[in-house]
VEXDREN-2710 file (C-alpha; in Angstrom, 1 decimal):
% VEXDREN-2710
k/r/px/py/pz
1/MET/59.0/-72.0/44.6
2/LEU/62.2/-70.5/43.1
3/LYS/61.2/-71.9/39.7
4/GLN/57.8/-70.1/40.0
5/PHE/59.7/-66.8/40.7
6/LEU/62.0/-67.5/37.7
7/SER/59.0/-68.0/35.4
8/LYS/57.7/-64.6/36.3
9/LEU/60.8/-62.8/35.3
10/PRO/61.0/-61.3/31.8
11/ARG/63.6/-62.6/29.3
12/LYS/63.6/-59.1/27.9
13/ALA/63.0/-55.6/29.3
14/THR/59.5/-55.6/31.0
15/LYS/56.7/-53.8/29.1
16/LEU/54.3/-51.8/31.0
17/ASP/51.5/-51.9/28.5
18/SER/50.9/-51.0/24.8
19/ASP/50.9/-47.2/25.6
20/GLU/54.1/-47.5/27.6
21/SER/55.7/-49.6/24.9
22/THR/55.0/-46.9/22.3
23/ARG/56.2/-44.2/24.6
24/VAL/59.6/-45.8/25.2
25/ASN/60.2/-47.2/21.7
26/SER/62.8/-44.6/20.8
27/LEU/65.0/-45.8/23.6
28/ARG/65.0/-49.5/23.1
29/SER/68.2/-49.3/21.1
30/ASP/69.9/-47.5/24.0
31/SER/68.6/-50.0/26.6
32/SER/69.6/-53.0/24.5
33/ALA/73.1/-51.6/24.2
34/VAL/73.2/-51.6/28.0
35/LYS/71.8/-55.2/28.2
36/ASN/74.6/-56.5/25.8
37/HIS/77.3/-54.8/27.9
38/ARG/79.1/-57.4/29.9
39/PRO/81.3/-56.7/33.0
40/HIS/85.0/-56.9/32.5
41/GLY/87.1/-58.5/35.2
42/GLY/85.6/-59.1/38.7
43/ASN/86.4/-60.8/41.9
44/ASN/86.9/-64.7/41.7
45/SER/85.8/-65.0/45.3
46/ASN/82.2/-64.1/44.2
47/THR/81.9/-67.1/41.9
48/ALA/80.0/-69.2/44.4
49/LYS/77.7/-66.4/45.1
50/ARG/77.0/-65.8/41.4
51/THR/76.3/-69.5/40.8
52/SER/73.8/-69.8/43.7
53/SER/71.9/-66.6/42.9
54/SER/71.7/-67.4/39.1
55/ALA/69.1/-70.0/39.9
56/VAL/66.8/-67.1/41.0
57/PHE/67.7/-64.6/38.4
58/PRO/70.0/-65.7/35.6
59/SER/72.8/-63.3/34.7
60/SER/71.9/-63.2/31.1
61/THR/68.4/-61.8/31.7
62/VAL/69.1/-58.1/32.1
63/ALA/72.1/-56.0/31.5
64/GLY/74.5/-59.0/31.6
65/ILE/75.1/-58.6/35.4
66/GLU/73.9/-60.9/38.2
67/PRO/71.3/-58.7/40.0
68/LEU/71.8/-60.2/43.4
69/LEU/75.4/-59.0/43.6
70/PRO/76.0/-56.2/46.1
71/PHE/77.0/-52.9/44.6
72/LYS/80.3/-53.0/46.5
73/ASP/81.3/-56.2/44.6
74/VAL/81.3/-54.6/41.1
75/PRO/83.6/-51.9/39.8
76/ASN/82.3/-48.3/39.5
77/GLY/82.0/-48.6/35.7
78/GLU/79.5/-51.4/36.1
79/LYS/77.4/-50.1/38.9
80/MET/74.9/-48.4/36.6
81/ASN/74.4/-51.6/34.7
82/LEU/73.9/-53.5/38.0
83/PHE/71.4/-50.7/39.0
84/VAL/69.4/-51.5/35.8
85/SER/69.5/-55.2/36.6
86/LYS/68.2/-54.7/40.1
87/LEU/65.4/-52.5/38.9
88/SER/64.3/-55.1/36.4
89/LEU/64.3/-57.7/39.2
90/CYS/61.9/-55.5/41.1
91/CYS/59.5/-55.4/38.2
92/VAL/58.0/-58.8/39.4
93/ILE/54.7/-58.3/41.1
94/PHE/53.4/-60.5/44.0
95/ASP/50.0/-61.2/45.5
96/PHE/50.0/-59.8/49.0
97/SER/46.5/-60.9/49.8
98/ASP/48.0/-64.2/50.9
99/PRO/50.8/-63.6/53.4
100/GLY/52.1/-67.1/53.1
101/LYS/52.6/-67.0/49.4
102/SER/56.0/-66.5/47.7
103/ILE/57.7/-65.6/51.0
104/VAL/61.3/-66.1/49.7
105/GLU/60.7/-64.2/46.5
106/LYS/59.0/-61.3/48.3
107/ASP/62.0/-61.1/50.7
108/VAL/64.5/-61.1/47.7
109/LYS/62.6/-58.2/46.2
110/ARG/62.3/-56.3/49.5
111/ARG/66.1/-56.6/50.1
112/THR/66.8/-55.5/46.6
113/LEU/64.6/-52.4/47.0
114/VAL/66.4/-51.5/50.2
115/GLU/69.7/-51.8/48.5
116/LEU/68.5/-49.6/45.6
117/VAL/67.3/-46.9/48.0
118/ASP/70.7/-46.9/49.7
119/PHE/72.5/-46.8/46.3
120/VAL/70.4/-43.8/45.0
121/ALA/70.9/-41.9/48.3
122/ASN/74.7/-42.2/48.1
123/VAL/75.4/-42.4/44.4
124/ASN/78.1/-40.0/43.1
125/MET/77.7/-40.6/39.3
126/ARG/75.2/-39.3/36.8
127/PHE/72.3/-41.5/36.1
128/SER/72.3/-42.8/32.5
129/GLU/69.4/-42.6/30.2
130/PRO/68.8/-46.4/30.3
131/ALA/68.9/-46.2/34.1
132/THR/66.3/-43.5/34.1
133/LEU/64.1/-45.5/31.7
134/ALA/64.4/-48.6/33.9
135/MET/63.5/-46.6/37.1
136/CYS/60.4/-45.2/35.5
137/ARG/59.4/-48.6/34.2
138/MET/59.9/-50.2/37.6
139/CYS/57.9/-47.5/39.4
140/ALA/55.1/-47.8/36.8
141/VAL/54.8/-51.6/37.1
142/ASN/54.7/-51.4/40.9
143/LEU/52.7/-48.3/41.6
144/PHE/50.4/-47.5/38.7
145/ARG/47.2/-49.5/39.2
146/VAL/43.5/-49.0/38.7
147/PHE/41.4/-48.9/41.9
148/PRO/38.3/-51.1/41.8
149/PRO/34.8/-49.6/41.5
150/ASN/33.3/-48.5/44.8
151/TYR/36.8/-48.7/46.3
152/GLY/36.6/-48.5/50.1
153/SER/33.9/-47.0/52.2
154/ASN/35.4/-43.6/52.7
155/ARG/35.2/-42.2/49.1
156/GLY/34.5/-38.5/49.5
157/GLY/35.0/-38.7/53.2
158/GLY/32.0/-36.5/54.1
159/GLU/29.6/-39.1/55.5
160/ASN/31.9/-41.8/56.9
161/ASP/34.5/-39.8/58.8
162/ASP/34.5/-42.3/61.6
163/ASP/35.4/-45.2/59.3
164/GLU/39.0/-46.5/59.4
165/PRO/41.0/-46.0/56.2
166/THR/41.9/-48.9/54.0
167/PHE/45.6/-49.9/54.3
168/ASP/47.2/-51.6/51.3
169/PRO/48.6/-55.1/52.2
170/ALA/51.5/-54.5/49.7
171/TRP/52.7/-51.4/51.6
172/SER/56.0/-53.1/52.7
173/HIS/57.1/-53.0/49.1
174/LEU/55.1/-49.9/47.9
175/GLN/56.8/-47.8/50.6
176/LEU/60.2/-48.7/49.4
177/VAL/59.3/-48.0/45.8
178/TYR/58.0/-44.6/46.8
179/GLU/61.1/-43.9/48.8
180/LEU/63.3/-44.9/45.9
181/LEU/61.4/-42.7/43.5
182/LEU/61.6/-39.7/45.8
183/LYS/65.3/-40.1/46.3
184/PHE/65.8/-40.6/42.6
185/ILE/63.9/-37.4/41.6
186/SER/65.6/-35.4/44.4
187/SER/69.1/-36.7/43.5
188/PRO/71.6/-34.1/42.2
189/CYS/72.9/-36.8/39.9
190/LEU/69.6/-36.8/37.9
191/ASP/69.7/-34.6/34.8
192/ALA/66.3/-33.0/34.6
193/LYS/66.6/-32.2/30.9
194/MET/67.1/-35.9/30.1
195/ALA/64.7/-37.2/32.7
196/LYS/61.8/-35.1/31.5
197/LYS/61.4/-37.5/28.6
198/TYR/60.5/-40.3/30.9
199/ILE/58.9/-38.4/33.9
200/ASP/56.5/-37.0/31.3
201/HIS/52.9/-36.1/31.1
202/TRP/51.8/-39.7/31.0
203/PHE/53.9/-40.5/34.1
204/ILE/52.6/-37.5/36.0
205/SER/49.0/-38.2/35.1
206/ARG/49.3/-41.7/36.5
207/LEU/50.9/-40.4/39.7
208/LEU/47.9/-38.0/40.1
209/GLU/45.5/-40.8/39.6
210/LEU/47.0/-42.5/42.7
211/PHE/45.9/-39.7/44.9
212/ASP/42.5/-41.5/44.9
213/ALA/44.1/-44.2/47.1
214/GLU/42.6/-44.7/50.6
215/ASP/45.9/-45.5/52.3
216/PRO/46.9/-42.2/54.0
217/ARG/50.6/-43.3/54.0
218/GLU/50.5/-43.6/50.2
219/LYS/49.0/-40.2/49.8
220/ASP/51.7/-38.6/52.0
221/CYS/54.4/-40.2/49.8
222/LEU/52.7/-39.0/46.6
223/LYS/52.3/-35.5/48.0
224/THR/56.1/-35.3/48.7
225/ILE/57.0/-36.7/45.3
226/LEU/54.7/-34.4/43.4
227/HIS/56.2/-31.5/45.3
228/ARG/59.7/-32.6/44.1
229/VAL/58.5/-33.1/40.5
230/TYR/57.0/-29.7/40.4
231/GLY/60.1/-28.1/41.7
232/LYS/62.6/-30.0/39.5
233/PHE/60.7/-30.1/36.2
234/MET/59.7/-26.5/35.4
235/VAL/58.5/-27.5/31.9
236/HIS/55.8/-29.7/33.5
237/ARG/54.4/-27.1/35.9
238/PRO/51.5/-25.9/33.6
239/PHE/50.5/-29.5/32.9
240/ILE/50.5/-30.4/36.6
241/ARG/48.4/-27.4/37.5
242/LYS/45.9/-28.2/34.7
243/SER/45.7/-31.8/35.7
244/ILE/45.0/-31.0/39.3
245/ASN/42.3/-28.5/38.2
246/ASN/40.7/-31.3/36.1
247/ILE/40.5/-33.6/39.2
248/PHE/38.8/-30.8/41.1
249/TYR/36.4/-30.1/38.3
250/ARG/35.4/-33.7/38.2
251/PHE/35.0/-33.8/42.0
252/VAL/32.9/-30.6/42.3
253/PHE/30.7/-30.9/39.2
254/GLU/30.4/-34.7/38.7
255/THR/31.2/-37.2/41.4
256/GLU/31.9/-35.4/44.8
257/LYS/34.0/-38.6/45.4
258/HIS/37.8/-38.5/45.7
259/ASN/40.1/-39.5/48.5
260/GLY/42.9/-37.1/47.8
261/VAL/41.3/-33.6/47.6
262/ALA/42.9/-32.5/50.9
263/GLU/46.4/-33.6/49.7
264/LEU/46.0/-32.0/46.3
265/LEU/44.8/-28.7/47.9
266/GLU/47.9/-28.8/50.2
267/ILE/50.1/-29.1/47.1
268/SER/48.1/-26.2/45.5
269/GLY/48.6/-24.1/48.5
270/SER/52.4/-24.4/48.1
271/ILE/52.1/-23.6/44.4
272/ILE/50.0/-20.5/45.2
273/SER/52.5/-19.3/47.7
274/GLY/55.1/-19.2/44.9
275/PHE/53.0/-17.3/42.4
276/ALA/54.7/-14.1/41.2
277/LEU/52.9/-10.7/41.3
278/PRO/50.8/-9.5/39.6
279/LEU/48.8/-12.7/39.5
280/LYS/48.2/-14.1/36.0
281/GLU/44.7/-14.5/34.7
282/GLU/45.1/-18.3/34.8
283/HIS/45.7/-18.2/38.5
284/LYS/42.7/-16.0/39.2
285/MET/40.6/-18.4/37.2
286/PHE/41.7/-21.2/39.5
287/LEU/40.4/-19.2/42.4
288/TRP/37.0/-18.4/40.7
289/ARG/36.4/-21.7/39.0
290/VAL/37.9/-24.2/41.4
291/LEU/38.5/-23.0/44.9
292/ILE/35.3/-21.1/45.4
293/PRO/33.0/-23.9/44.0
294/LEU/34.8/-26.4/46.2
295/HIS/32.9/-24.9/49.1
296/LYS/29.6/-26.3/47.9
297/ALA/30.6/-30.0/47.9
298/LYS/29.2/-32.2/50.7
299/PRO/32.5/-33.5/52.1
300/LEU/33.8/-30.0/52.7
301/GLY/34.9/-30.8/56.2
302/VAL/37.5/-33.3/55.0
303/TYR/39.5/-30.6/53.2
304/PHE/38.3/-27.4/54.7
305/GLN/41.5/-26.4/56.4
306/GLN/43.6/-26.8/53.2
307/LEU/40.9/-25.0/51.1
308/THR/40.9/-22.0/53.5
309/TYR/44.7/-21.9/53.4
310/CYS/44.6/-21.7/49.5
311/VAL/42.0/-18.9/49.6
312/THR/43.8/-16.8/52.2
313/GLN/47.1/-17.2/50.2
314/PHE/45.3/-15.6/47.2
315/ILE/44.1/-12.7/49.3
316/GLU/47.5/-12.1/50.8
317/LYS/48.9/-12.0/47.3
318/GLU/46.2/-9.7/46.0
319/PRO/44.0/-8.1/48.6
320/LYS/41.4/-6.9/46.1
321/LEU/40.3/-10.5/45.6
322/ALA/38.8/-10.5/49.1
323/SER/35.5/-9.1/47.9
324/THR/35.3/-11.7/45.1
325/VAL/35.8/-14.5/47.6
326/ILE/33.2/-13.2/50.0
327/MET/30.6/-12.9/47.3
328/GLY/31.5/-16.4/46.2
329/LEU/30.9/-17.7/49.8
330/LEU/27.6/-15.9/50.0
331/LYS/26.6/-17.5/46.7
332/TYR/27.3/-21.0/48.0
333/TRP/26.1/-20.3/51.6
334/PRO/24.9/-23.6/53.1
335/ILE/21.6/-22.4/54.6
336/THR/20.4/-25.9/55.4
337/ASN/23.6/-27.3/56.8
338/SER/24.6/-25.9/60.2
339/GLN/27.9/-27.6/60.4
340/LYS/29.0/-26.0/57.1
341/GLU/27.7/-22.6/58.2
342/VAL/30.0/-22.7/61.2
343/MET/32.9/-23.5/58.9
344/PHE/31.9/-20.7/56.5
345/LEU/31.8/-18.2/59.4
346/GLY/35.3/-19.3/60.5
347/GLU/36.6/-18.7/57.0
348/LEU/34.9/-15.3/56.8
349/GLU/36.7/-14.2/59.9
350/GLU/40.1/-15.1/58.4
351/ILE/39.2/-13.1/55.3
352/LEU/37.9/-10.1/57.2
353/GLU/41.2/-10.0/59.1
354/ALA/43.0/-9.5/55.8
355/ILE/40.5/-7.3/53.9
356/ASN/41.1/-3.6/53.3
357/MET/38.5/-1.0/53.8
358/VAL/37.6/-0.4/50.1
359/GLU/36.9/-4.1/49.5
360/PHE/35.0/-4.4/52.7
361/GLN/32.7/-1.6/51.8
362/LYS/31.9/-3.4/48.5
363/VAL/30.4/-6.4/50.3
364/MET/29.4/-5.3/53.7
365/GLU/25.6/-5.0/53.1
366/PRO/25.0/-8.5/51.7
367/LEU/27.6/-9.9/54.1
368/PHE/26.0/-8.5/57.3
369/TRP/22.5/-9.4/56.1
370/ARG/23.7/-13.0/56.0
371/ILE/25.5/-12.7/59.3
372/GLY/22.3/-11.3/60.8
373/CYS/20.5/-14.4/59.6
374/CYS/23.1/-16.6/61.2
375/MET/22.8/-14.6/64.5
376/ASN/19.1/-15.6/64.6
377/SER/19.8/-19.3/63.9
378/LEU/18.1/-21.7/66.2
379/HIS/21.3/-23.8/66.0
380/PHE/23.2/-22.3/68.9
381/GLN/26.6/-23.1/67.4
382/VAL/25.8/-21.1/64.3
383/ALA/24.4/-18.1/66.2
384/GLU/27.4/-18.2/68.7
385/ARG/30.0/-18.4/65.9
386/ALA/28.4/-15.4/64.1
387/LEU/28.4/-13.4/67.4
388/PHE/32.0/-14.3/68.0
389/LEU/33.0/-12.1/65.1
390/TRP/32.7/-9.2/67.5
391/ASN/35.5/-10.6/69.6
392/ASN/38.0/-9.8/66.7
393/ASP/39.4/-6.3/67.1
394/ARG/40.1/-6.0/63.4
395/ILE/36.5/-6.8/62.5
396/VAL/35.2/-4.5/65.2
397/ASN/37.3/-1.7/63.7
398/LEU/35.8/-2.3/60.2
399/ILE/32.3/-2.3/61.7
400/ALA/32.9/0.9/63.7
401/HIS/34.0/2.8/60.6
402/ASN/30.9/1.6/58.8
403/ARG/28.4/1.5/61.6
404/GLN/25.9/3.8/59.9
405/VAL/25.3/1.1/57.3
406/ILE/25.9/-2.1/59.4
407/LEU/24.0/-1.4/62.6
408/PRO/20.6/-0.8/60.8
409/ILE/21.1/-4.2/59.0
410/ILE/21.8/-6.3/62.1
411/PHE/19.8/-4.4/64.7
412/PRO/16.6/-6.5/64.1
413/ALA/18.7/-9.7/64.5
414/LEU/20.1/-8.4/67.8
415/ASP/16.6/-7.4/69.1
416/ARG/15.0/-10.7/68.1
417/ASN/17.8/-12.6/69.9
418/SER/17.4/-10.6/73.1
419/GLN/13.7/-11.2/73.0
420/SER/13.3/-14.8/72.1
421/HIS/16.5/-16.9/71.6
422/TRP/16.5/-20.0/73.8
423/ASN/20.3/-20.3/74.4
424/GLN/21.8/-18.4/77.3
425/ALA/25.3/-18.1/75.8
426/VAL/23.7/-16.5/72.7
427/LEU/21.7/-14.2/74.9
428/ASN/24.8/-13.1/76.8
429/LEU/26.8/-12.5/73.6
430/THR/23.9/-10.5/72.1
431/HIS/23.7/-8.3/75.2
432/ASN/27.5/-7.6/75.0
433/ILE/27.2/-6.6/71.3
434/ARG/24.3/-4.3/72.0
435/LYS/26.2/-2.7/74.8
436/MET/29.2/-2.3/72.5
437/PHE/27.1/-0.5/69.8
438/MET/25.6/1.7/72.5
439/GLU/29.0/2.8/73.7
440/MET/30.2/3.2/70.1
441/ASP/27.4/5.5/69.0
442/GLU/24.5/6.0/71.4
443/LYS/22.6/8.3/69.1
444/LEU/22.8/5.9/66.1
445/TYR/21.7/3.0/68.4
446/LEU/18.7/4.9/69.7
447/SER/17.7/5.9/66.2
448/CYS/17.9/2.3/65.0
449/HIS/15.9/1.2/68.0
450/SER/13.2/3.8/67.3
451/HIS/13.1/2.9/63.6
452/PHE/12.9/-0.9/64.4
453/LYS/10.0/-0.3/66.8
454/GLU/8.1/1.7/64.2
455/GLU/8.6/-1.0/61.6
456/GLU/7.5/-3.6/64.1
457/ALA/4.4/-1.7/64.9
458/MET/3.6/-1.3/61.2
459/SER/4.2/-5.0/60.7
460/SER/1.9/-5.8/63.6
461/ALA/-0.8/-3.5/62.1
462/THR/-0.5/-5.2/58.7
463/VAL/-0.9/-8.6/60.3
464/GLU/-4.0/-7.5/62.2
465/LYS/-5.5/-6.0/59.1
466/ARG/-4.9/-9.2/57.2
467/LYS/-6.6/-11.3/60.0
468/GLU/-9.6/-8.9/60.0
469/ALA/-9.9/-9.2/56.2
470/TRP/-10.0/-13.0/56.4
471/LYS/-12.7/-12.8/59.2
472/GLN/-14.8/-10.6/56.9
473/LEU/-14.5/-13.0/54.0
474/GLU/-15.4/-15.9/56.2
475/ARG/-18.5/-14.0/57.5
476/ILE/-19.7/-13.1/54.0
477/ALA/-19.1/-16.7/52.8
478/SER/-21.2/-18.0/55.7
479/LEU/-24.1/-15.8/54.6
480/LYS/-23.9/-17.1/51.0
481/PRO/-23.3/-20.8/51.1
482/VAL/-22.1/-22.5/47.9
483/ILE/-24.8/-24.7/46.4
484/GLY/-23.4/-27.3/43.9
485/ASN/-21.0/-25.7/41.5
486/THR/-22.4/-22.2/41.7
487/ALA/-19.8/-19.5/41.9
488/VAL/-20.3/-16.9/44.7
489/LEU/-19.6/-13.2/44.1
490/VAL/-17.9/-11.6/47.1
491/SER/-18.1/-7.8/47.2
492/PRO/-14.8/-6.0/47.8
493/ILE/-14.1/-5.0/51.3
END
């Protein structure tokens, strides 16, 4: 078994793939210099330990140092070389689909990862360039992988919310690799100017691809790591934003399948909260072209909370965007999906709490026409949620100041509800709102009532006239029956 493990270990620094090899070519000379560097001195009491462990990982393989030695057993000057050796040891990948396979080797790797995490958390020396390269290589070998087609049953999350997520059987190792990468990026001993050459666009792109994993534990780790990368490497910030946008574009306009939309929106929310004022055109385009179209996707319920947070962050930053957002919501209003209508109404309430009077007046007519339609919905949750808007004092204040426009729009919906809606809760809420308008402006209310009755009478007269016209046509047609293909001339009524 140990021989099998030995055969998997590289005699030279591990290559990720042809792209990775090209990417790190310029540093091979530096890393080879580290490999050829041998430790000077050392403790004779560790000879037996070195001899026994060399059967698993020979000392000549990487960096000239026995990787199974503890960090405390080597002088400070050699600890970074030992760090590189241990990282190379962890580049060996195992098959976790069979729990009984390579048990000893898996345990060696796990204990090495634990030791590396502890070392990075407590290191007091600057990480060298070869060490940074070795860290990125080890993370790439262990983490970056392509998910199979039709991966899991939860992709998109909209129709299979009750299904259990898929948990990666290799998580015992993946978790340690993620923890190691997080501590490495967060370490004050990492020089961001040097590290940006290795934690580059390729590395960040591969990290973002991993957000499509189904394991929620992995997505939580990725979310924290990407936060740290965005905070530490300012030069990569535009690329990170652009790459996240591209994932959203593909999700909205092509696939509607991605397991990490909620987590990516959570990251975007943190990024938006840090935008400086006035907002750049690039950031406004993100609102118009990404956040608002995200409302139309089928799996909206999976990421609705995070999406609402992002939208409200924009409105808090720049209140005049509220009217743009409301018009966007009306454009994508889910008239055939009651569950999504309830969510849209909830988001509208949050926006109306933050909107100013000028922006409200720009959109109040189409907005309350749509709210009136929701009030008449036969789905009681939609009707109830629309009527609940009047429980919000801020919204009632906006309505009161613009009642001359709003009441005539929604009065027909209120009257229809009170006459024919089947749900008692909706009837009670409708009665309360009618009473509120009566107390607010009795003269306007009576005027709207009178106007509505006149329109209703005219509508009834039109319907009766149309029925009578059809009866006359039927009577005339009965007197002149059609024979064969002969056309019949009907005199005008």
